ROSE-4610 file (N, C-alpha, C; in Angstrom, 1 decimal, always signed):
// ROSE-4610
residu = [X/X/X/X/X/X/X/X/X/X/X/X/X/X/X/X/X/X/X/X/X/X/X/X/X/X/X/X/X/X/X/X/X/X/X/X/X/X/X/X/X/X/X/X/X/X/X/X/X/X/X/X/X/X/X/X/X/X/X/X/X/X/X/X/X/X/X/X/X/X/X/X/X/X/X/X/X/X/X/X/X/X/X/X/X/X/X/X/X/X/X/X/X/X/X/X/X/X/X/X/X/X/X/X/X/X/X/X/X/X/X/X/X/X/X/X/X/X/X/X/X/X/X/X/X/X/X/X/X/X/X/X/X/X/X/X/X/X/X/X/X/X/X/X/X/X/X/X/X/X/X/X/X/X/X/X/X/X/X/X/X/X/X/X/X/X/X/X/X/X/X/X/X/X/X/X/X/X/X/X/X/X/X/X/X/X/X/X/X/X/X/X/X/X/X/X/X/X/X/X/X/X/X/X/X/X/X/X/X/X/X/X/X/X/X/X/X/X/X/X/X/X/X/X/X/X/X/X/X/X/X/X/X/X/X/X/X/X/X/X/X/X/X/X/X/X/X/X/X/X/X/X/X/X/X/X/X/X/X/X/X/X/X/X/X/X/X/X/X/X/X/X/X/X/X/X/X/X/X/X/X/X/X/X/X/X/X/X/X/X/X/X/X/X/X/X/X/X/X/X/X/X/X/X/X/X/X/X/X/X/X/X/X/X/X/X/X/X/X/X/X/X/X/X/X/X/X/X/X/X/X/X/X/X/X/X/X/X/X/X/X/X/X/X/X/X/X/X/X/X/X/X/X/X/X/X/X/X/X/X/X/X/X/X/X/X/X/X/X/X/X/X/X/X/X/X/X/X/X/X/X/X/X/X/X/X/X/X/X/X/X/X/X/X/X/X/X/X/X/X/X/X/X/X/X/X/X/X/X/X/X/X/X/X/X/X/X/X/X/X/X/X/X/X/X/X/X/X/X/X/X/X/X/X/X/X/X/X/X/X/X/X/X/X/X/X/X/X/X/X/X/X/X/X/X/X/X/X/X/X/X/X/X/X/X/X/X/X/X/X/X/X/X/X/X/X/X/X/X/X/X/X/X/X/X/X/X/X/X/X/X/X/X/X/X/X/X/X/X/X/X/X/X/X/X/X/X/X/X/X/X/X/X/X/X/X/X/X/X/X/X/X/X/X/X/X/X/X/X/X/X/X/X/X/X/X/X/X/X/X/X/X/X/X/X/X/X/X/X/X/X/X/X/X/X/X/X/X/X/X/X/X/X/X/X/X/X/X/X/X/X/X/X/X/X/X/X/X/X/X/X/X/X/X/X/X/X/X/X/X/X/X/X/X/X/X/X/X/X/X/X/X/X/X/X/X]
num = [1/1/1/2/2/2/3/3/3/4/4/4/5/5/5/6/6/6/7/7/7/8/8/8/9/9/9/10/10/10/11/11/11/12/12/12/13/13/13/14/14/14/15/15/15/16/16/16/17/17/17/18/18/18/19/19/19/20/20/20/21/21/21/22/22/22/23/23/23/24/24/24/25/25/25/26/26/26/27/27/27/28/28/28/29/29/29/30/30/30/31/31/31/32/32/32/33/33/33/34/34/34/35/35/35/36/36/36/37/37/37/38/38/38/39/39/39/40/40/40/41/41/41/42/42/42/43/43/43/44/44/44/45/45/45/46/46/46/47/47/47/48/48/48/49/49/49/50/50/50/51/51/51/52/52/52/53/53/53/54/54/54/55/55/55/56/56/56/57/57/57/58/58/58/59/59/59/60/60/60/61/61/61/62/62/62/63/63/63/64/64/64/65/65/65/66/66/66/67/67/67/68/68/68/69/69/69/70/70/70/71/71/71/72/72/72/73/73/73/74/74/74/75/75/75/76/76/76/77/77/77/78/78/78/79/79/79/80/80/80/81/81/81/82/82/82/83/83/83/84/84/84/85/85/85/86/86/86/87/87/87/88/88/88/89/89/89/90/90/90/91/91/91/92/92/92/93/93/93/94/94/94/95/95/95/96/96/96/97/97/97/98/98/98/99/99/99/100/100/100/101/101/101/102/102/102/103/103/103/104/104/104/105/105/105/106/106/106/107/107/107/108/108/108/109/109/109/110/110/110/111/111/111/112/112/112/113/113/113/114/114/114/115/115/115/116/116/116/117/117/117/118/118/118/119/119/119/120/120/120/121/121/121/122/122/122/123/123/123/124/124/124/125/125/125/126/126/126/127/127/127/128/128/128/129/129/129/130/130/130/131/131/131/132/132/132/133/133/133/134/134/134/135/135/135/136/136/136/137/137/137/138/138/138/139/139/139/140/140/140/141/141/141/142/142/142/143/143/143/144/144/144/145/145/145/146/146/146/147/147/147/148/148/148/149/149/149/150/150/150/151/151/151/152/152/152/153/153/153/154/154/154/155/155/155/156/156/156/157/157/157/158/158/158/159/159/159/160/160/160/161/161/161/162/162/162/163/163/163/164/164/164/165/165/165/166/166/166/167/167/167/168/168/168/169/169/169/170/170/170/171/171/171/172/172/172/173/173/173/174/174/174/175/175/175/176/176/176/177/177/177/178/178/178/179/179/179/180/180/180/181/181/181/182/182/182/183/183/183/184/184/184/185/185/185/186/186/186/187/187/187/188/188/188/189/189/189/190/190/190/191/191/191/192/192/192/193/193/193/194/194/194/195/195/195/196/196/196/197/197/197/198/198/198/199/199/199/200/200/200/201/201/201/202/202/202]
x = [+39.3/+39.0/+39.4/+40.0/+41.0/+39.0/+39.6/+38.1/+37.6/+37.2/+36.1/+37.0/+36.2/+37.0/+37.3/+37.6/+37.3/+36.2/+35.9/+34.8/+33.3/+33.2/+32.5/+32.5/+33.7/+34.1/+33.9/+34.2/+33.8/+32.7/+32.0/+30.5/+29.3/+29.5/+28.9/+28.8/+29.8/+29.8/+30.3/+29.5/+30.2/+31.6/+32.2/+33.8/+33.9/+34.7/+35.7/+36.2/+37.9/+39.2/+40.5/+41.4/+41.9/+43.3/+43.9/+44.9/+45.8/+46.5/+47.0/+46.8/+45.8/+45.7/+45.3/+44.7/+44.4/+45.6/+47.2/+48.2/+48.4/+48.2/+48.7/+48.6/+46.8/+45.9/+46.8/+46.7/+47.4/+48.2/+48.9/+51.0/+50.9/+50.2/+50.3/+49.7/+48.3/+47.8/+48.7/+49.7/+50.3/+51.8/+52.0/+52.8/+52.8/+51.7/+51.3/+51.3/+50.3/+50.7/+52.2/+52.5/+54.0/+55.0/+54.8/+55.1/+54.4/+53.1/+52.6/+53.1/+53.7/+53.7/+55.2/+56.1/+57.7/+57.8/+56.3/+56.4/+55.6/+55.3/+55.0/+52.8/+52.8/+51.1/+50.6/+49.3/+48.6/+46.8/+46.9/+45.6/+43.9/+43.6/+42.4/+41.2/+41.5/+40.0/+40.7/+41.4/+42.2/+39.8/+39.8/+39.1/+38.8/+38.5/+38.2/+37.1/+36.5/+35.8/+36.7/+38.0/+39.5/+39.6/+40.3/+41.1/+40.6/+41.0/+41.0/+42.0/+40.8/+42.1/+42.0/+43.3/+44.6/+43.7/+44.4/+45.3/+46.4/+46.5/+47.6/+46.9/+46.3/+45.8/+45.9/+46.9/+47.6/+46.7/+46.7/+46.1/+46.6/+45.3/+46.1/+45.3/+45.7/+45.1/+44.3/+43.5/+41.9/+41.8/+41.2/+40.3/+41.4/+42.3/+43.6/+42.0/+40.8/+40.1/+40.8/+40.5/+40.4/+42.1/+43.6/+44.2/+45.0/+45.6/+47.0/+48.5/+49.3/+50.1/+50.7/+51.5/+52.0/+52.5/+53.3/+54.1/+53.6/+52.4/+51.4/+50.8/+51.1/+50.9/+49.5/+49.6/+48.9/+48.4/+47.8/+47.2/+45.8/+46.1/+44.9/+43.4/+42.8/+42.2/+40.3/+40.5/+38.7/+38.3/+37.1/+36.8/+36.8/+37.3/+37.7/+37.9/+37.2/+37.0/+35.7/+35.7/+34.1/+34.5/+33.0/+32.6/+33.0/+33.0/+33.5/+34.9/+35.6/+37.1/+38.0/+36.3/+37.5/+37.7/+39.3/+40.6/+39.6/+39.5/+38.8/+39.3/+40.4/+40.8/+40.2/+40.4/+39.6/+38.2/+37.4/+36.1/+35.5/+36.8/+37.3/+37.0/+37.6/+38.6/+39.6/+40.1/+41.5/+42.7/+44.1/+44.7/+45.6/+45.6/+46.1/+47.0/+47.6/+48.5/+48.6/+49.7/+49.9/+49.0/+49.4/+48.6/+46.9/+46.3/+45.4/+44.6/+45.5/+45.5/+45.8/+46.9/+46.4/+46.0/+44.8/+44.2/+42.9/+42.9/+41.5/+42.4/+43.4/+43.6/+43.8/+43.3/+43.3/+41.7/+40.9/+39.6/+39.5/+40.6/+40.2/+40.5/+41.7/+42.0/+41.3/+40.7/+39.2/+38.8/+38.4/+37.1/+37.6/+39.1/+39.6/+39.2/+39.6/+39.8/+37.8/+36.9/+35.8/+34.6/+34.8/+34.0/+32.9/+33.1/+31.6/+32.4/+30.5/+30.8/+30.8/+32.1/+32.6/+31.2/+31.0/+29.5/+28.2/+28.0/+27.0/+25.5/+25.4/+24.4/+23.8/+25.1/+24.9/+25.1/+24.3/+23.7/+26.1/+26.1/+27.6/+27.9/+27.0/+26.9/+27.6/+26.8/+26.4/+27.9/+28.0/+29.8/+30.8/+30.7/+31.8/+31.5/+30.5/+29.4/+30.9/+30.6/+31.1/+32.5/+33.3/+34.8/+34.6/+34.1/+35.1/+34.4/+34.0/+33.7/+35.3/+35.0/+36.4/+35.8/+34.9/+34.4/+35.1/+35.2/+35.6/+36.0/+36.2/+35.1/+35.9/+34.6/+35.3/+36.4/+37.0/+38.0/+37.5/+36.9/+37.3/+38.0/+37.7/+38.8/+39.7/+39.0/+39.8/+41.3/+40.8/+41.9/+43.6/+44.4/+45.8/+46.1/+46.4/+46.9/+47.4/+48.4/+49.6/+48.8/+48.4/+47.3/+46.2/+45.6/+44.8/+45.5/+46.3/+47.3/+47.5/+48.1/+48.2/+47.2/+46.4/+45.0/+44.7/+44.7/+44.7/+45.6/+46.4/+47.7/+47.5/+47.0/+46.7/+45.9/+44.4/+43.1/+43.4/+44.3/+45.4/+44.4/+43.6/+43.0/+44.5/+45.4/+46.2/+47.5/+47.7/+48.7/+49.5/+50.3/+51.3/+51.4/+50.6/+52.0/+51.5/+50.1/+50.3/+51.3/+51.7/+52.2/+52.9/+53.9/+54.3/+54.2/+53.7/+53.5/+54.3/+55.5/+57.0/+57.0/+56.3/+56.8/+55.6/+54.4/+53.3/+53.4/+54.1/+54.1/+55.6/+56.5/+57.8/+56.9/+56.0/+54.8/+54.3/+53.2/+52.5/+53.3/+54.0/+55.5/+56.1/+55.9/+56.4/+55.5/+54.2/+53.1/+53.1/+53.3/+52.9/+53.8/+55.3/+56.7/+56.2/+56.2/+55.9/+54.6/+53.4/+52.5/+52.8/+54.0/+54.1/+55.0/+56.1/+57.3/+55.3/+55.1/+54.2/+53.2/+52.9/+52.0/+53.2/+54.3/+55.5/+55.8/+55.6/+56.0/+54.8/+53.9/+52.2/+52.3/+52.7/+52.8/+53.9/+55.3/+56.1/+55.8/+55.0/+54.8/+54.1/+53.2/+52.0/+52.1/+53.3/+53.4/+54.7/+55.0/+56.4/+54.9/+54.3/+53.1/+52.9/+52.0/+51.9/+52.3/+53.9/+54.9/+55.2/+54.3/+55.1/+53.8/+52.2/+50.8/+51.8/+51.8/+52.5/+53.0/+54.1/+55.3/+54.7/+53.9/+53.0/+51.7/+51.7/+50.7/+50.6/+52.1/+53.0/+53.2]
y = [-161.5/-160.6/-158.9/-158.6/-157.3/-156.8/-155.5/-154.4/-154.2/-153.0/-152.4/-151.7/-151.9/-151.3/-153.1/-152.4/-153.4/-153.8/-152.3/-152.5/-153.5/-152.8/-153.5/-155.4/-155.1/-157.3/-157.9/-157.3/-158.1/-158.3/-156.8/-156.5/-156.8/-156.3/-156.7/-158.2/-159.0/-160.8/-161.4/-160.9/-161.5/-163.0/-162.2/-163.1/-162.8/-164.3/-165.0/-165.1/-164.1/-164.5/-165.4/-165.9/-167.0/-165.8/-166.3/-165.8/-165.0/-166.0/-165.5/-164.3/-164.9/-163.8/-162.0/-161.5/-161.5/-160.0/-161.1/-160.8/-159.8/-161.0/-159.4/-158.3/-158.8/-157.5/-156.0/-156.5/-155.2/-155.1/-156.0/-155.8/-154.2/-154.5/-153.9/-152.2/-152.6/-151.6/-150.6/-151.4/-151.0/-150.2/-151.5/-150.3/-148.8/-149.0/-147.5/-146.4/-146.5/-145.6/-145.5/-146.4/-145.8/-144.8/-145.0/-144.7/-142.7/-142.9/-141.3/-140.6/-141.4/-140.9/-140.5/-141.3/-140.3/-139.6/-139.2/-138.0/-136.8/-137.1/-136.0/-135.9/-137.2/-137.0/-137.4/-137.8/-138.3/-137.7/-139.4/-139.4/-139.1/-139.2/-138.9/-139.9/-140.1/-141.3/-142.3/-142.8/-143.9/-144.9/-146.1/-146.6/-148.0/-149.2/-150.7/-149.0/-149.1/-147.9/-147.5/-147.2/-145.9/-147.1/-148.5/-149.4/-149.8/-149.4/-150.5/-151.6/-152.9/-153.6/-154.3/-154.5/-155.0/-155.8/-157.0/-157.5/-158.1/-159.5/-160.4/-159.5/-159.3/-158.4/-157.1/-156.6/-155.4/-154.5/-153.4/-152.4/-151.1/-150.5/-148.7/-148.2/-147.1/-146.3/-145.6/-145.3/-143.9/-142.7/-141.8/-140.9/-139.9/-138.7/-138.1/-136.2/-136.5/-135.2/-134.6/-134.9/-134.1/-134.8/-135.5/-135.7/-134.1/-134.2/-132.6/-133.4/-132.7/-132.8/-132.1/-132.9/-132.7/-131.3/-130.6/-129.6/-128.3/-128.2/-127.0/-126.6/-125.6/-124.7/-125.0/-124.9/-125.1/-126.5/-126.7/-127.8/-128.6/-129.6/-130.4/-131.0/-129.3/-130.3/-130.7/-130.4/-130.1/-132.1/-132.4/-133.6/-134.1/-134.5/-135.3/-136.8/-136.8/-138.6/-139.2/-140.8/-141.1/-141.7/-141.3/-142.0/-143.1/-144.9/-145.8/-146.3/-145.9/-146.1/-144.0/-143.9/-142.6/-142.4/-141.8/-141.7/-141.1/-141.9/-141.7/-139.4/-139.0/-138.2/-137.0/-137.6/-136.7/-135.9/-137.0/-137.1/-136.1/-136.7/-135.3/-134.0/-133.8/-132.4/-131.8/-132.8/-133.0/-132.5/-131.6/-131.7/-133.2/-133.5/-135.3/-135.2/-136.5/-136.6/-137.9/-138.6/-139.4/-140.4/-140.5/-141.9/-141.5/-141.3/-141.2/-141.9/-141.9/-143.3/-144.5/-144.0/-145.8/-146.9/-145.9/-146.4/-146.5/-145.6/-145.9/-147.5/-148.0/-149.1/-150.7/-150.2/-151.0/-151.7/-150.8/-150.9/-151.7/-150.6/-151.7/-153.4/-153.2/-154.9/-156.2/-155.3/-155.9/-156.3/-155.4/-155.4/-156.8/-157.4/-157.9/-159.3/-160.1/-160.5/-161.0/-160.2/-160.9/-160.2/-159.6/-159.7/-158.8/-158.0/-157.7/-156.1/-155.6/-154.0/-153.1/-152.5/-151.7/-151.5/-151.8/-151.5/-151.2/-152.4/-152.7/-151.7/-152.2/-152.5/-150.9/-149.9/-148.1/-147.8/-147.3/-145.5/-145.3/-144.4/-143.5/-142.8/-141.7/-141.0/-142.0/-142.6/-143.8/-144.8/-145.6/-145.5/-144.5/-143.6/-142.5/-142.3/-142.4/-141.6/-142.7/-143.9/-145.4/-145.4/-144.9/-144.8/-144.3/-142.5/-141.5/-142.5/-143.3/-143.8/-144.8/-144.6/-146.4/-147.7/-147.5/-149.0/-149.3/-150.3/-150.8/-152.2/-152.7/-154.1/-155.5/-155.8/-157.8/-158.4/-158.6/-158.7/-161.5/-161.6/-162.9/-163.9/-164.9/-165.5/-166.6/-167.0/-167.5/-167.1/-165.5/-164.7/-165.6/-165.3/-164.9/-164.3/-165.1/-164.3/-162.9/-163.2/-161.9/-160.6/-160.8/-160.2/-159.6/-160.4/-160.1/-158.5/-158.9/-158.2/-157.1/-157.2/-156.0/-154.7/-155.7/-154.5/-153.9/-154.6/-154.0/-152.8/-152.6/-152.2/-150.7/-151.2/-149.9/-149.0/-149.7/-148.8/-148.5/-148.4/-147.3/-146.6/-146.1/-145.1/-143.5/-144.2/-143.1/-143.1/-142.0/-142.2/-142.3/-142.4/-141.8/-143.4/-144.3/-146.1/-146.8/-146.3/-147.3/-146.9/-148.3/-148.4/-147.6/-147.6/-146.6/-148.1/-147.2/-148.2/-148.8/-148.7/-149.8/-150.9/-150.2/-151.5/-152.7/-151.6/-152.8/-153.4/-153.3/-154.5/-154.6/-154.6/-156.1/-157.2/-156.6/-157.2/-158.3/-157.6/-158.1/-159.2/-159.0/-159.7/-161.0/-161.4/-161.6/-163.3/-162.7/-163.9/-164.0/-163.7/-164.2/-165.1/-165.5/-165.8/-167.5/-168.0/-168.8/-169.7/-169.7/-169.5/-169.6/-168.7/-168.9/-170.5/-170.5/-171.9/-173.0/-172.8/-174.1/-174.4/-173.6/-173.9/-174.1/-173.1/-174.3/-175.6/-175.6/-177.3/-178.2/-177.7/-178.7/-178.9/-177.8/-178.0/-179.5/-178.9/-180.0/-181.6/-181.7/-182.6/-183.4/-182.2/-182.9/-183.5/-182.5/-182.7/-184.3/-184.1/-185.5/-187.1/-186.7/-187.6/-188.0/-186.9/-186.9/-187.8/-187.4/-188.4/-189.8/-189.8/-191.7/-192.2/-191.3/-192.0/-192.6/-191.7/-191.5/-193.1/-192.9/-194.0/-195.1/-195.4/-196.7/-197.5/-196.3/-196.6/-196.7/-196.6/-197.7/-198.6]
z = [+179.9/+180.7/+180.3/+178.6/+178.4/+178.6/+178.4/+177.5/+179.3/+179.5/+180.9/+181.9/+183.1/+184.0/+184.9/+186.5/+187.0/+187.7/+188.2/+188.5/+188.0/+186.8/+186.1/+186.3/+185.7/+185.7/+186.9/+188.4/+189.5/+189.7/+189.6/+190.2/+189.2/+187.6/+187.2/+187.1/+186.4/+186.4/+187.3/+188.5/+189.9/+189.5/+188.8/+188.9/+190.1/+191.0/+191.3/+191.1/+191.8/+190.8/+191.7/+191.0/+191.9/+192.7/+193.6/+194.5/+193.3/+192.5/+191.5/+190.7/+190.0/+189.7/+190.7/+191.6/+192.4/+192.8/+192.6/+193.4/+192.1/+191.1/+189.5/+189.1/+189.2/+189.4/+191.0/+191.3/+192.5/+192.0/+192.2/+191.7/+190.6/+190.4/+188.9/+189.1/+189.7/+190.8/+191.1/+191.4/+192.9/+191.9/+191.3/+190.3/+189.5/+189.2/+188.9/+189.3/+190.4/+191.4/+192.3/+192.6/+193.0/+192.0/+190.0/+189.5/+189.2/+189.7/+190.4/+191.5/+192.5/+193.7/+193.5/+192.8/+192.7/+192.0/+190.9/+189.7/+191.3/+191.8/+193.0/+192.3/+192.2/+191.8/+192.5/+193.5/+194.2/+193.8/+193.2/+192.4/+192.8/+194.4/+195.0/+194.3/+193.5/+192.9/+192.1/+193.2/+192.8/+194.1/+192.5/+192.9/+191.8/+191.7/+190.9/+189.0/+189.5/+188.4/+187.4/+188.2/+187.3/+187.2/+186.7/+187.1/+185.5/+184.9/+183.9/+183.0/+183.0/+182.3/+181.1/+180.9/+179.2/+178.8/+178.2/+177.2/+178.3/+179.1/+180.0/+181.5/+181.7/+183.0/+183.0/+182.0/+182.3/+182.5/+183.8/+184.2/+184.1/+184.1/+183.5/+184.1/+185.1/+185.8/+185.1/+185.5/+184.3/+185.7/+184.9/+185.8/+186.2/+185.6/+186.4/+186.9/+186.2/+186.6/+188.4/+188.7/+190.3/+190.7/+190.3/+190.9/+190.7/+192.3/+191.9/+192.6/+192.0/+192.0/+193.7/+194.1/+195.6/+196.0/+194.4/+195.1/+195.1/+194.6/+194.3/+195.7/+196.6/+197.6/+198.2/+199.7/+200.5/+200.8/+201.4/+202.3/+201.5/+201.0/+200.5/+202.0/+202.1/+202.9/+202.1/+201.2/+199.6/+199.6/+200.0/+200.1/+198.9/+198.4/+196.8/+196.4/+195.6/+195.3/+195.5/+196.2/+195.8/+197.2/+197.6/+199.4/+199.5/+198.6/+199.2/+199.3/+198.9/+198.4/+199.5/+200.1/+200.6/+202.3/+202.2/+203.2/+204.5/+205.4/+206.5/+207.3/+206.8/+207.2/+205.4/+204.4/+203.3/+204.1/+204.2/+204.9/+205.2/+206.8/+207.3/+207.6/+207.0/+205.5/+206.5/+207.2/+207.4/+206.7/+206.5/+205.4/+205.1/+204.2/+203.4/+202.0/+202.3/+201.5/+200.5/+200.0/+199.1/+199.8/+201.0/+201.7/+201.4/+201.5/+201.0/+199.9/+198.7/+197.9/+198.6/+199.5/+200.0/+200.5/+201.3/+201.9/+200.9/+200.0/+198.2/+197.5/+197.7/+197.5/+198.5/+199.6/+200.7/+200.1/+199.4/+199.8/+198.0/+197.4/+196.0/+196.0/+196.7/+197.0/+197.6/+198.8/+199.2/+197.9/+197.4/+195.9/+195.6/+195.1/+194.3/+195.7/+196.6/+197.3/+196.7/+197.6/+197.9/+196.3/+195.4/+194.4/+194.6/+195.9/+196.2/+196.2/+196.1/+196.3/+197.7/+198.0/+199.4/+199.3/+201.1/+202.1/+200.7/+200.9/+199.8/+200.5/+201.5/+202.6/+202.6/+202.4/+202.7/+201.9/+201.5/+200.8/+201.2/+200.0/+199.9/+201.0/+202.2/+203.2/+204.0/+204.2/+204.9/+205.3/+204.3/+203.9/+204.7/+204.2/+204.9/+206.8/+206.4/+207.6/+209.1/+208.5/+209.4/+209.5/+208.6/+208.1/+209.0/+209.1/+210.0/+211.3/+212.4/+212.9/+213.3/+211.8/+212.0/+211.8/+211.5/+210.6/+209.1/+209.6/+208.4/+207.8/+206.7/+205.8/+206.3/+206.4/+207.1/+206.3/+206.2/+205.7/+205.8/+204.7/+204.8/+205.5/+206.2/+207.7/+206.1/+205.0/+204.2/+202.7/+203.5/+202.5/+203.3/+202.1/+202.6/+204.2/+204.3/+206.7/+205.4/+205.6/+205.1/+203.8/+203.1/+202.3/+203.0/+203.9/+205.1/+206.1/+206.4/+207.1/+206.1/+204.7/+204.6/+204.1/+203.6/+203.5/+205.1/+206.0/+207.2/+207.8/+206.9/+207.1/+206.1/+204.9/+204.5/+204.3/+205.0/+205.6/+207.3/+207.9/+209.4/+209.1/+210.3/+210.1/+210.5/+211.1/+210.9/+209.2/+208.9/+207.3/+207.5/+208.9/+208.3/+209.0/+209.5/+209.3/+208.2/+207.5/+205.9/+204.9/+204.7/+204.0/+202.6/+201.9/+200.6/+199.4/+198.3/+197.1/+196.7/+197.5/+196.9/+197.3/+199.4/+199.4/+199.9/+199.4/+198.8/+198.1/+196.7/+195.3/+196.0/+196.6/+197.0/+198.5/+199.0/+199.8/+199.1/+198.0/+196.8/+196.2/+195.7/+195.0/+195.8/+197.0/+197.7/+198.2/+198.0/+198.3/+197.3/+196.2/+194.1/+194.2/+194.9/+193.9/+194.4/+195.7/+196.2/+195.3/+194.9/+194.0/+192.0/+192.2/+191.0/+190.9/+192.2/+192.5/+192.1/+192.8/+192.7/+191.5/+190.7/+189.4/+188.5/+188.3/+187.3/+187.9/+188.9/+189.9/+189.0/+188.9/+188.7/+187.4/+186.5/+185.6/+184.9/+185.5/+185.3/+185.8/+186.9/+186.8/+186.0/+185.5/+184.6/+183.5/+183.1/+181.1/+181.1/+182.5/+182.9/+182.8/+183.3/+183.8/+182.4/+181.5/+180.5/+178.9/+179.2/+178.9/+179.1/+179.8/+180.7/+180.2/+179.9/+179.8/+177.8/+177.6/+176.0/+175.3/+176.5/+176.2/+176.6/+177.4/+177.7/+176.3/+176.0/+175.2/+173.7/+173.6/+173.0/+172.8]
């Protein structure tokens, strides 16, 4: 999985990811975005094509060409980013802040759980106009309920109700924790079973 960006990995190779890997990748992205926001940097073009995958599923956030310091003078109202990942307040040329990145993260998270292109049956402009009217992507029924709820919170219409990335990271880690415990327990049972089989063969 090392090398290339997340968009190509998901969509060009039709890769369906296990939940534990989805969560680890999402946590890496969320931590990176939290670091940016803690340093008053808004990315403004967060999308899967700008997420580079390294060894050990380490994610690097790339392309800061349109990023901006929150401390800069004046409200941000420019339509900046990529339509399929763009928050409604950005599409509407309304003042926006770091919560626009949270909306974009929700679309990336949806990509991770579906391995699909957002609004694939719409042109980018049609997708943007639909988001303006309140359209959101369909989350498959089989998605972990807490993950589904988190996605919905992140792409909420009201930016003020969207969680910050520190909260997102904590929620993702809490979802992952029991999965990791179950995986370790399963591995331990498998190891014990193998030892018993080896002894019985002697």
